[in-house]
N, C-alpha and C positions, 0 to 999 in steps of 0.2 A: 255669032253666038249672041243670044238675047241676054241682056243684063236685067236683073230684077232688083227691087229695093233691098231684098234680103241679102243679095250676094255681095254688094260693095258699099252701099250707103249705110250710114248709121241711123238707127231708129231710136230716138231719145225718149220714147214713151215709158210710162210707168209700167213696171212688170213686178210680178211676184216670182221670186226665185226659190226653188225648192230643192233640197238635197236629201238623198237617202244614203244610209251607210249601214252595211251589214255588220252586226255586232259579232265580234270574235272571228272574223273571216280568216285571219292568220292562224288562229288556233285550230279552226276546222281543217285548214290545209295541212297543218302539221299532224293532226290526229288521224285524218281520214285519207290523206294523199291528194295529189293534184287532180285526178280524174273525178273524185267525189266532190272536191271543192268547186270544180267547174260545173258539175250538175247542180250543186247548191246555189252557185251564182246564177245559173240559168233559171232557177225557180224565182229568185229575186227579180231578175230582168223581165221575165214574162209577166209577173204580177204588176210590177211598176209600169211597164209599157202598156199593159191592158188598162190600167187605171189612168194613165196619161191620155190614151186614146178616148176613153169614156168621158173625160173631163176637159178635153181641149188643151192639154198641156203639150209643150214641145220639148223633146229631149234635146238638151244642148250638148251634153257629152257624157260618156261613161267615165267614171273615176277609178275604175279598177275593182272597188268593192261597193260601188253605189252609182247613183245617177244624179246628174244635175239637170233640172228642168226649168222651164220658164212658162209663165201664164200671163195672159192679158187680164184675166179675171182672178182677183184674190180669192173670192168665194170658191171658184173652181179649184184653186190650188189646195185650199183646206179640205174640200170634199175629196180631192185626190188622195191627200194624206190619210184621211179616214178610210177611204176605199182600200188603200194599200194595207193598213193595219188590220182591217176586218178580213181581207183575203188571206193574210198571213196567219191570223188566228184560226180561221177555218181550216187552212192547210195543216196547222199544227194539231188540230183535233184528229185528223186522218193520218198524220205522220209524226208521231211523238218522238221517234228515235233521233231525228235530226231536225229540230225546229229552226226555221229561218227567222231570226229576230232582227229588226231594223230600227234605227234611230232616224228621225226626220226633223229637218229644220227649214223654216221658211221666213223670208223677209220681203217687204215690198218697198220699192223705191225706183229710182231711175238709174239702172245699171248702164255702164258703157258697153255698147255692142260693137264688135268688130269681127268680120268674117264668120258670122253665125255663132260666135262665142260671146259670153257676157263677162264683164270684169267690174272691179272696184267695190265700193262700200256695201252696196246691197248684196252682192254675191258673197263678200267676206262675212257679213253678218249672218246670212243664211247658213253658210258653212260652219261658223262658230256655234250657232244655235243647234245645228245637227250634232256637232261634237259634244255639246253640253247636255244633250238629251240622254235620258236613261233608255235602256233597251225597251222597245215597244212604245216609246213616247214620241210625240210630235211637239216641238216647241216652235212658237212663232213670235215675231216681234210685235210690239205694241201697235204699230201701224197696221199689221195684218189683222189683229183682233178688232181694231176700230173700223177697218173697212168692211168687216163682216157683221157689224151691228144690224140687227133686224133681219138677219138671213137664216135664223133658226139653227145657228151653230153655237156650241157652248165651249167656253174656255175657262181654265182655272188660272187666275192671276198669281204668278209665282213671285211677284215683286221684282226688284232690280238685282241684276247679277253682273259681276265683272267678267267680261269675256276677253280673252287674249287678243291684244292688238287694238282694243278700244280704250280710249282714255277716260271714259266715264261709264258708269253703270248703265245697263240696258234693261228696260222693263220687258219681262218675258212672260208668255202665257202658254199653258199646256192645252193642246187640243183634246177635248173630251170625246172619246169614242164609245158610243153605246153599242154593246155587243148583244 
C-alpha cells in the first residue's frame, strides 16, 4: 500500500478553515419530519460541495448540519462562501416554502492536521465565527480579511467580539455578497 503525505504525515501549512451551518435544522426536522429534513440537508450538501469543487476547497468532514472545509487559498475560501450564499439565494427565489439558510465562518492560520482532519485554534475560531453569524451571513477573522486585500472582495468590519472559549476579543468581518 502506497503512503501519501496526506494519509499519515502532518502538513503544518497555513490553511483557511470554513464551516457552514444550516440555520434551524432541528426545527425543520421537527416540523417536516426526517425524510424532508434529509432532502433539506441534501440541498445544502450539493450546493456546498459544488462551491468547494469550483473553488478548490477540500471537505474535511460533515458535521451533521453543516460542512467543515479547508482551503490553501484564503481568497478561494471567501469566494466559496459567496458562491454558497448566492446559490442558496437563487434557490430560495425558486423554492420559497422551505428556504435553506446557512451561517458561514472562516479563519486562517496553522491548524493541526491529523488523519485528514484539522484541529485546534484556527478550527475553533472558524467554528465560533460560524456560530456567531446571523442567518445568511458569512463572518471571517481579521487574518482572512487582511489576506484578501487587493483581491476585489468586500468586507464590513464589525469590530471586536467576545467568542466562547477565547480569552480576548476577536476582530470580525462580514463578507459582503453582491446579489
